[in-house]
N, C-alpha and C positions, 0 to 999 in steps of 0.2 A: 262377652267382655266381662272381666272381673271388676266388680264394683266394690269400693271401700266406703264405709260409712263414717262420717266425721260429725261430731257435735259442734255447733257454733255457740256464740254467746247466748243465743236464745234457746239453747237446748233444754231438755227437761230436767227439773230439779230432782235430785236423789233425796230419799228420806235421810235426814241428817244434815241437809243444807249444803251439800257439795255438788257442784255442777261438773261432772267428770269431763265433759267435752271442753268446757271453758278452761279448766285447768290445763288440759292438753294443748289448747291454743296458745296460752301464755307461758307454759312450761313444757315445751315439746320434748325435752330430753328426759322428762319424768314419766312419759306415757309410752314406754317401749313395750310393744306387744310381742308375744312369742311368735316365732316364725310360722306363718300359716302353712297348712298342709293340704294336700289334695287326696281325696278318698281314692284308694286303690283296691283292687280285688273284686271278686264277683259277689256283690251283695244285692243284685237285682232280685226282686221278689221278697225282700225282707223289709221289715218296718225300720224307720229311722226317726231320730229325734234331734232337734236343733234347739239350743238355748242361746238367746240373744242377750248378752250381758249389757249391751248398750241400752236396752229397753227396760230391764228389770228395775223395779222401784223398791223392792224389799218389803212389799206390803204383807206377805205371809199368807195370802189367800190360797195359794197353791198347796201350802203345807196343811192348812185347815181342811181343804177339800180332799186331800189325800188321806188324812187320818179318818175322816168321816166315811170315805168310800171303802177303805181297806181294812176296817176293823182293827186299827191300831189305836190303843188307848191314848186319849188326849192328855191325861195326867202323867204319862210316862215319858221319860227322855229317850224315846226310840222313834225313828223316823224313816219312812221309805223315801221321802224327799225332804230336803232342807235347803235353807238359804244362808249363805255366808256373806258378811260384809268385810271388805278389805279396805284398810285405811293406811295410807303411806304419808309420812311426814318429810320435812326437808332433809332430815338426816338419813332418809331411806329406811327408816324403821317401819316394819310392816306389822299391823295389828289385824288379827282375824277374829271376828266375832260371829256367833250364831246363837244368841240367847233363845233357849227353847226351840231351836231349829228355825228361828225367825218367824214362828207361827203368829206372833203378835206384833210383828214389825220390829223396828230398831229405835233405840234412843238417839238423841241428838249426838252428833260427833263432838267429842271433847277437843278443846284446843284447836278449833278449826282454823285459826289464823296460821297454824304451823302445818296444816295439811296440804299436800300437793295434789292428792287424788283420793277419791273414795268411790267404791262401786260395789255392786252386789253380784254374787255368783250362785245361782241355783245348782244344787247337786242332786243326783239320783243314780240308780243303777245304770251302768253303761251298756248293759246287754252285750257283752263282749263276744266277738266271734271266736276268739281264742281264750275262752273264759277259764281262769284258774280254779274257780269254785267248782265247776263241774268235774274237774280232774281229780280233786282231792276227796270228794264225797265217797265214803266207803260203801254206801248202799245204793247209789244211783238215785238218790232223792232229788238232787239238783240236776236239771237237764235242760237242753235247748230245743225249742220247738222248731219245726221246719221253716217258719217265718222269722226266726232269729231272736225270739224272746226266751230269756233264761227264767225258768220257773222252779218252784220247790214243791215237791209232793209231801204234804203234811202227814199223810198216812205212813209214808216210808221213812221220813226223817227221824233220826235217833237222837238229835240234839247234841251231837258231838262238838259242834262249833268249828270244825276244820275249815269249812267254807268261809266262815266269818273271818278267820285268821288269814285265809288265802287272798281275800279281796283287797287289791291295792288301793281301792277308792273309799274304803270304810262304809260301803253301801249296804252291808248286811248286819243283822242283829238277831238276838234270840227273842222271839215273841214272848212277852211277859205273861200271856194267858195260855197260849198253846204250847209253849216250851219247845218250839222248833225254830229252825232258821227262817227268817223272813226278810223280804226285800221288795223293792219296786218291781212290779210285773208289767209296767206300762198299761195297767188296768186291762189285763188280758181278757177278762170276762166282758169288758165293754168293747174293745177293739174287734173282738171276734164277732160282734154283732153289728159292726159298721159304725160304732160310736167312737168318739175321741176319748182321750184320757181325762180323768177328773181334773188334774192340775192344769192341763191345757185349756179346758173349758172355764176354769176359774180365773185364769190370769186376765187382768183387766187391760193389759197393754200389749198382749201378743208376744211376750218374751219367750214363750214355749211353743214350739211347732212340732207337730207329729204327722207322719204320713209314710207312704211307701217309697222305697228307693227304686229308681228305674222306671217309674211311671211318670210320663210327661206332665200331667196336670197335678201331680202331687206337690204340695207346698214345700215339703222337705227336699224333693228332687230338684225343684226350682232353685232353692237356696244353694244346694250342693253344686249345681251347674253354673251358677252365676256369682256366688260369693266365695271369699277365701275364708276357710274355717280352720279351727284348731281342735285338738282332742286333749283330754287330760292325761297326764303321765304317759306320753308316747314311748318312753323308754321301757315301760312295762311290757310292751309287745302284745297287748291283749286284743287289739283291733276292735275298739269300742264302736258301737253304732250310735253313740251320742256325740254330736259335734257342737262346737261353740263358735259364736260370732263375737269378736272383740275380746278374746281371752287374753288377759294381761299376763306377762311373764312371771309376775309374783304369785300367781295362783298355784296352790299346791293340791 
């Protein structure tokens, strides 16, 4: 049975002082979510990732853990994963913030008396099954592993940035030290050894879930089987392996 999660008045506080579920309870017309999707296609045997926007508190621990694990300079504005805060007011104006990728959390929400909802959305590479980045790379440096993870061969990459421009999610950047394309790899060096990703391990509220698709005891497979999920930018046709719980329609 498909189960939907709703916050009540006693729901958890988001950093910034807004209780998203409470707002939704008293202003139901302002919490319209995008139409949920059902995963289709043969993805068994591949890894999957679920982001629960209901749970994310915007603490930034995932961003810190990712930078430390992945050799991404802390003092540079480049991120393999980042967190955005969406704030919507009574006039339906949407404000999107991600100060330093959310690595140090977020400031208090301004003019909170005019805010109808505020929530956090973690972002990362979507490890697309129909990845545009792999198609535009002129030297084959960007490729997909048999288990569905898109990687970059630093030895082969020529730094042309075609893949960075091709990504519809803004998930790629040129590494400031190595001068090659860089992105989230779902900590491939860790998951290949049976470990989970650094960001999943660091999240204090379980807002990030990683596991295999098509495996009955996998936490990801359980969510995909029982919950209604969304993907970012479905119109792009990239077939991402990252799914979202509670993805609001204003998220871009």
